[in-house]
PABA-883517 format. One record per residue (C-alpha): residue number from 1; z, y, x. Coordinates in Angstrom, 2 decimals, padded with zeros to 5 digits. Layout:
N
    n       pz       py       px
  NUM        Z        Y        X
...
// end
This chain:
415
    n       pz       py       px
    1  -051.13  -010.63   044.62
    2  -052.50  -007.22   044.97
    3  -054.79  -006.88   047.81
    4  -055.10  -002.88   048.47
    5  -058.76  -002.15   049.07
    6  -058.48   000.11   052.05
    7  -055.93  -002.34   053.98
    8  -058.45  -005.19   053.33
    9  -061.43  -003.15   054.74
   10  -059.23  -002.19   057.76
   11  -058.04  -005.54   058.55
   12  -061.52  -007.15   058.17
   13  -062.82  -004.41   060.72
   14  -060.27  -005.21   063.11
   15  -060.81  -008.77   062.94
   16  -064.30  -008.79   063.36
   17  -064.85  -005.73   065.57
   18  -061.54  -005.06   067.24
   19  -059.68  -008.43   067.55
   20  -056.41  -007.43   065.91
   21  -054.32  -010.78   065.43
   22  -050.94  -010.96   067.00
   23  -049.37  -013.99   068.82
   24  -046.91  -014.85   071.16
   25  -045.95  -017.79   073.94
   26  -043.29  -020.03   073.34
   27  -040.64  -020.28   070.59
   28  -041.20  -021.01   067.28
   29  -044.53  -019.38   066.88
   30  -047.22  -018.55   064.39
   31  -050.43  -016.71   063.68
   32  -053.34  -016.09   061.38
   33  -056.07  -018.21   061.12
   34  -058.80  -020.96   060.50
   35  -060.48  -023.70   062.38
   36  -062.97  -026.32   062.68
   37  -065.15  -028.66   060.89
   38  -064.44  -032.20   060.55
   39  -065.96  -034.20   062.98
   40  -067.06  -031.16   065.40
   41  -065.97  -031.93   068.85
   42  -064.36  -029.31   071.62
   43  -066.64  -027.69   073.95
   44  -065.96  -028.52   077.40
   45  -067.55  -025.39   078.96
   46  -066.07  -023.89   081.80
   47  -066.86  -020.62   082.87
   48  -064.46  -019.77   085.53
   49  -063.92  -016.11   086.21
   50  -061.90  -014.14   088.38
   51  -060.26  -010.57   088.18
   52  -059.48  -007.63   090.00
   53  -056.26  -007.71   091.94
   54  -054.35  -004.56   091.09
   55  -051.30  -004.51   089.08
   56  -049.62  -002.25   086.58
   57  -045.94  -001.10   086.93
   58  -043.32  -000.11   084.83
   59  -042.10   002.95   084.15
   60  -039.71   004.81   081.69
   61  -037.11   007.59   081.69
   62  -033.47   006.96   080.85
   63  -032.08   007.89   077.62
   64  -030.56   006.60   074.38
   65  -031.68   003.59   072.61
   66  -035.00   004.79   070.98
   67  -035.61   007.43   073.20
   68  -039.10   009.03   073.47
   69  -040.98   007.06   076.31
   70  -041.89   008.71   079.61
   71  -045.63   009.92   079.90
   72  -047.79   006.63   080.74
   73  -046.73   003.89   083.06
   74  -049.04   004.67   086.39
   75  -052.74   003.60   085.51
   76  -053.77   000.50   087.52
   77  -056.13  -002.33   087.63
   78  -054.54  -005.27   086.19
   79  -055.92  -008.85   086.61
   80  -058.49  -009.91   084.01
   81  -059.87  -012.88   082.44
   82  -063.14  -012.37   081.11
   83  -063.93  -014.33   077.92
   84  -066.48  -017.03   078.48
   85  -068.80  -015.83   075.54
   86  -068.36  -012.14   076.52
   87  -067.06  -012.10   072.68
   88  -063.91  -009.87   071.63
   89  -060.69  -011.63   072.22
   90  -057.55  -011.84   069.86
   91  -054.33  -013.98   068.78
   92  -053.22  -014.49   072.24
   93  -050.47  -017.32   073.16
   94  -049.27  -018.82   076.24
   95  -047.95  -022.24   076.80
   96  -047.58  -024.84   079.68
   97  -049.07  -022.55   082.19
   98  -052.37  -021.58   080.22
   99  -053.30  -018.79   078.42
  100  -054.78  -019.29   074.55
  101  -056.95  -016.97   072.77
  102  -059.58  -016.61   069.88
  103  -063.18  -016.02   071.11
  104  -064.77  -013.87   068.57
  105  -064.67  -015.67   065.31
  106  -065.82  -019.40   065.99
  107  -064.31  -020.44   069.15
  108  -060.74  -021.24   070.88
  109  -060.58  -020.71   074.58
  110  -057.88  -020.91   077.30
  111  -057.58  -020.00   081.06
  112  -054.90  -020.86   083.69
  113  -052.52  -017.90   083.85
  114  -053.71  -016.95   087.03
  115  -057.09  -016.28   085.58
  116  -058.77  -019.29   086.96
  117  -060.83  -022.31   084.85
  118  -061.63  -019.96   081.63
  119  -063.42  -022.35   079.07
  120  -063.55  -023.00   075.42
  121  -061.39  -025.65   074.13
  122  -062.96  -025.95   070.56
  123  -066.35  -024.38   069.25
  124  -066.87  -024.21   065.27
  125  -070.41  -025.01   064.20
  126  -071.60  -021.38   063.70
  127  -073.87  -020.64   060.51
  128  -073.26  -017.12   060.23
  129  -071.59  -014.97   063.20
  130  -069.71  -012.42   060.94
  131  -067.48  -015.12   059.06
  132  -064.19  -015.61   060.32
  133  -064.37  -019.20   060.92
  134  -061.15  -019.63   063.24
  135  -058.80  -016.95   062.22
  136  -055.88  -018.17   064.40
  137  -053.81  -021.11   065.78
  138  -050.47  -022.14   066.75
  139  -049.33  -024.45   069.41
  140  -047.02  -027.12   070.61
  141  -046.55  -029.32   074.07
  142  -049.22  -031.41   073.21
  143  -051.83  -029.83   070.45
  144  -053.62  -026.64   069.05
  145  -053.39  -026.47   065.13
  146  -055.51  -024.32   063.39
  147  -057.18  -023.73   059.78
  148  -060.69  -023.74   059.07
  149  -061.24  -021.03   056.89
  150  -064.91  -020.92   056.14
  151  -068.56  -020.89   057.52
  152  -069.31  -024.46   056.69
  153  -069.21  -026.57   053.71
  154  -065.94  -026.46   051.41
  155  -064.58  -029.68   052.07
  156  -064.36  -029.06   055.72
  157  -061.82  -026.57   055.31
  158  -058.04  -027.25   055.87
  159  -055.64  -027.55   058.98
  160  -056.71  -029.65   062.10
  161  -055.20  -030.21   065.26
  162  -056.83  -030.86   068.68
  163  -055.48  -031.74   072.28
  164  -054.58  -028.61   074.18
  165  -057.33  -029.25   076.90
  166  -060.14  -029.73   074.19
  167  -060.23  -033.25   074.84
  168  -061.16  -035.61   071.74
  169  -062.32  -034.30   068.37
  170  -060.17  -032.60   065.55
  171  -058.25  -034.68   063.47
  172  -057.65  -032.83   059.74
  173  -054.10  -032.91   058.52
  174  -054.43  -031.15   055.48
  175  -057.20  -029.93   052.74
  176  -057.48  -026.25   052.03
  177  -059.34  -023.70   049.78
  178  -058.92  -020.66   051.94
  179  -056.51  -021.67   054.75
  180  -055.58  -018.92   057.16
  181  -052.47  -018.13   058.53
  182  -050.52  -020.79   060.36
  183  -046.95  -021.27   062.11
  184  -045.33  -024.40   063.61
  185  -041.65  -025.40   064.37
  186  -040.83  -028.93   065.98
  187  -043.12  -031.49   063.61
  188  -043.49  -028.91   060.32
  189  -046.33  -026.53   059.99
  190  -046.66  -023.95   057.36
  191  -050.14  -022.36   056.43
  192  -051.38  -019.92   054.06
  193  -054.06  -021.27   051.31
  194  -055.68  -018.28   049.57
  195  -052.40  -016.55   047.81
  196  -050.17  -019.79   048.39
  197  -047.96  -020.88   051.05
  198  -048.12  -024.54   051.95
  199  -046.29  -026.97   054.52
  200  -047.17  -030.28   055.87
  201  -046.25  -032.40   059.08
  202  -047.94  -032.10   062.01
  203  -049.12  -035.35   061.82
  204  -050.30  -035.00   058.17
  205  -049.47  -036.63   054.96
  206  -048.15  -034.93   051.94
  207  -048.78  -031.46   051.33
  208  -046.23  -029.10   049.84
  209  -046.69  -025.73   048.31
  210  -043.79  -023.75   048.77
  211  -044.50  -020.51   047.41
  212  -047.31  -019.34   044.99
  213  -049.20  -016.10   044.73
  214  -047.07  -014.13   047.35
  215  -049.62  -014.09   050.49
  216  -053.21  -013.62   051.77
  217  -055.16  -013.73   054.58
  218  -053.41  -011.02   056.50
  219  -050.07  -013.12   056.05
  220  -048.48  -013.58   059.33
  221  -045.81  -016.37   059.28
  222  -042.83  -017.68   061.70
  223  -040.39  -020.42   060.98
  224  -036.81  -020.27   062.29
  225  -033.77  -022.58   061.11
  226  -035.34  -024.50   058.28
  227  -037.15  -021.64   056.77
  228  -040.47  -020.02   056.74
  229  -040.43  -016.05   056.94
  230  -043.55  -014.02   055.65
  231  -044.04  -010.36   054.55
  232  -045.50  -009.83   051.12
  233  -045.77  -007.12   048.26
  234  -045.36  -009.68   045.16
  235  -042.44  -008.03   043.91
  236  -044.94  -005.41   042.44
  237  -044.95  -002.47   045.10
  238  -048.50  -001.82   045.59
  239  -048.00   000.30   048.87
  240  -045.21  -001.28   050.44
  241  -044.28  -004.98   051.95
  242  -041.25  -006.46   052.26
  243  -039.88  -009.62   054.31
  244  -039.12  -012.85   052.78
  245  -037.97  -016.39   053.30
  246  -038.20  -019.84   051.77
  247  -036.40  -022.94   052.73
  248  -038.75  -025.87   054.24
  249  -039.33  -028.68   052.21
  250  -038.51  -027.20   048.85
  251  -041.48  -026.99   046.50
  252  -042.56  -024.45   044.23
  253  -041.52  -024.98   040.54
  254  -044.77  -026.21   038.65
  255  -044.68  -022.82   036.32
  256  -045.13  -020.79   039.50
  257  -041.93  -018.85   039.41
  258  -041.48  -019.32   043.19
  259  -043.90  -016.43   043.85
  260  -045.85  -013.95   042.03
  261  -044.10  -012.95   038.53
  262  -040.68  -014.37   039.85
  263  -037.46  -012.88   039.36
  264  -036.52  -009.88   041.95
  265  -034.50  -010.86   044.88
  266  -031.29  -009.32   045.28
  267  -031.02  -005.83   047.04
  268  -029.74  -005.77   050.75
  269  -031.79  -009.04   051.45
  270  -028.81  -011.17   050.86
  271  -029.35  -013.00   047.49
  272  -032.27  -014.93   045.97
  273  -033.42  -016.48   042.80
  274  -032.73  -016.36   039.27
  275  -029.32  -015.47   038.44
  276  -028.71  -014.25   042.11
  277  -028.46  -017.50   043.62
  278  -027.73  -017.57   047.05
  279  -029.99  -019.07   049.42
  280  -027.69  -019.64   051.98
  281  -028.05  -018.84   056.08
  282  -029.53  -021.91   057.90
  283  -029.81  -023.92   054.46
  284  -032.61  -025.98   053.38
  285  -032.57  -025.87   050.10
  286  -032.74  -023.48   047.25
  287  -032.43  -023.80   043.32
  288  -035.56  -024.64   041.43
  289  -036.82  -021.64   039.68
  290  -035.59  -019.08   042.38
  291  -037.79  -016.62   044.15
  292  -038.15  -016.09   047.70
  293  -035.04  -014.48   049.38
  294  -035.90  -010.92   050.50
  295  -034.13  -010.08   053.88
  296  -035.60  -006.75   054.42
  297  -033.53  -003.66   053.62
  298  -036.14  -001.39   054.22
  299  -039.57  -001.69   053.05
  300  -042.45  -001.23   055.32
  301  -044.42   001.97   054.67
  302  -047.57  -000.02   054.13
  303  -047.15  -003.62   055.84
  304  -044.36  -005.29   057.49
  305  -044.90  -006.22   061.04
  306  -043.73  -009.76   061.72
  307  -043.37  -010.99   065.44
  308  -044.96  -014.57   065.26
  309  -042.36  -015.90   067.55
  310  -038.66  -016.13   067.37
  311  -036.52  -014.91   070.21
  312  -033.19  -016.67   070.65
  313  -033.64  -018.17   067.22
  314  -033.73  -014.64   065.74
  315  -036.60  -013.20   063.51
  316  -037.70  -009.87   064.42
  317  -040.28  -007.34   062.32
  318  -040.94  -003.83   062.06
  319  -040.65  -001.95   058.68
  320  -041.37   001.93   058.79
  321  -040.29   003.38   062.01
  322  -037.72   000.92   063.00
  323  -037.51  -002.86   064.28
  324  -035.00  -005.36   062.50
  325  -033.29  -008.53   063.19
  326  -032.19  -011.29   061.07
  327  -029.05  -012.85   061.90
  328  -028.07  -016.01   060.33
  329  -024.36  -015.69   061.44
  330  -024.00  -012.58   059.66
  331  -026.64  -013.53   056.74
  332  -028.15  -010.10   057.29
  333  -030.46  -007.98   058.61
  334  -029.63  -005.10   061.20
  335  -031.86  -002.09   062.70
  336  -032.03  -003.17   066.48
  337  -034.45  -000.34   067.80
  338  -036.46   002.72   066.81
  339  -040.23   002.20   067.40
  340  -041.41   005.61   066.53
  341  -040.86   009.38   066.68
  342  -042.79   012.24   065.72
  343  -045.56   011.78   068.50
  344  -045.91   007.98   068.46
  345  -047.01   006.19   065.85
  346  -045.46   002.89   064.35
  347  -047.05  -000.38   065.56
  348  -049.18  -001.95   063.13
  349  -050.66  -005.22   064.64
  350  -048.63  -005.68   067.57
  351  -044.74  -006.97   068.34
  352  -043.46  -009.44   070.31
  353  -039.82  -010.62   070.92
  354  -039.50  -012.23   074.42
  355  -035.94  -012.91   076.40
  356  -034.08  -010.31   074.49
  357  -036.76  -007.59   074.97
  358  -039.05  -005.98   072.13
  359  -042.70  -005.30   073.43
  360  -045.05  -003.20   071.13
  361  -048.05  -001.21   071.17
  362  -047.97   002.40   069.93
  363  -050.51   005.09   069.48
  364  -049.98   008.62   070.44
  365  -051.32   010.01   067.05
  366  -052.70   007.18   064.82
  367  -053.76   003.73   065.16
  368  -057.48   004.92   065.50
  369  -056.06   007.46   068.54
  370  -057.56   006.29   072.06
  371  -054.01   007.18   073.49
  372  -051.07   004.97   073.40
  373  -049.18   002.31   075.45
  374  -047.12  -000.69   075.38
  375  -043.54   000.04   075.08
  376  -040.78  -002.24   075.61
  377  -036.83  -001.90   075.04
  378  -034.19  -004.47   076.08
  379  -031.91  -005.60   073.43
  380  -029.32  -004.65   072.30
  381  -029.20  -001.17   073.63
  382  -031.59  -000.76   076.27
  383  -033.87   002.25   076.88
  384  -037.29   002.34   075.58
  385  -039.68   002.28   078.69
  386  -043.38   002.56   079.03
  387  -044.84  -000.63   080.51
  388  -048.84   000.14   080.55
  389  -051.10   002.42   079.24
  390  -053.20  -000.33   077.93
  391  -053.34  -001.09   074.27
  392  -054.04  -004.78   073.67
  393  -054.85  -006.06   070.24
  394  -052.37  -009.02   070.64
  395  -049.74  -009.88   073.24
  396  -047.94  -012.88   074.69
  397  -045.77  -013.45   077.69
  398  -044.01  -015.73   080.14
  399  -041.41  -015.28   082.59
  400  -043.18  -013.13   084.97
  401  -046.12  -011.50   082.95
  402  -047.26  -009.96   079.55
  403  -050.98  -011.26   078.21
  404  -052.87  -008.90   076.32
  405  -056.19  -009.06   074.52
  406  -058.33  -006.03   075.59
  407  -061.73  -005.85   074.13
  408  -063.52  -008.94   075.64
  409  -061.00  -010.15   078.18
  410  -057.39  -010.57   078.76
  411  -055.17  -008.31   080.85
  412  -052.17  -009.66   082.88
  413  -049.35  -007.04   083.08
  414  -045.95  -007.54   085.36
  415  -042.96  -007.59   082.61
// end
């Protein structure tokens, strides 16, 4: 796996200083992360905070799908949830009437969606504030699942779970050497561990290595219909990524051919494996010795931006200036929206699919620009709309609102 130096430094800068992880609420969710030392207890600290009462309204000009967004939506003063530690927020998710996020590098926090009751649900024992101890998490109806990737004894690293309200102590589900990205669907949990992709049940037990040498700490994951999806450049393109998938429960061959150095998946994203064996849509097995199935038909100009939740059992991602959707029924990828034009750079870190609508954050000139917005487009043929002039580092949604991590707080924006 080749790590591009500039991207590596940029990724660390965003995660330590600007909170760049993406997330979403509901559906099959995924994130990136590291978690807590075994035996550490969740914090019961509760810093209840308020928010201002104004709200942003949606605005946009009619036109063809992918048309240039209108000038920014009316500025407003949306309700905010302040982080209890006044730390940078990232990796937001929504479930069961609560908003969850990463607070800095060592804590998990939550608050009710009305902004009340903000508190920590877990605090990692801190030795070095600049070490990413908790990089992300995933949720189900009962628990938070997270990965401990550092800032403690090597033996404490791994995958853990704790109750949604932070009660009790974390229980360890799997060991790891450098676990980070994480996704969950039903009773199956997938996580990155160094350059490898692994699987374990949400109750713990045997850990299966699915793919070797194809991921890193930046890799986002999502699970859908018995497959785990992940971006990678393992086929050898140093400046571009593609999107791949691998069937759950199928172990990588001992020789490592399911990963770096494996044979190339067929062009067009419809074949996989040595000899072009098909990894059929919706299937749960693949021929041993095969490579992950490449499903993207267009490579990312640098990275693939994967939406870390499914919507209507579909997987969405951005490559270059367009958003794509994987259809199991067609066993093919299709373009669903244009998300960039000459004056709007493509999103690099924020993409959310919710209720047949895509949401993304674009900048007017570059990812370093101070001007930009949250955009949305109803699928399959809606018009691009400017939702807000805020530029959150991660987005989640429920039926009424978008929630975004903005600096040291959470913004709530009407959908």
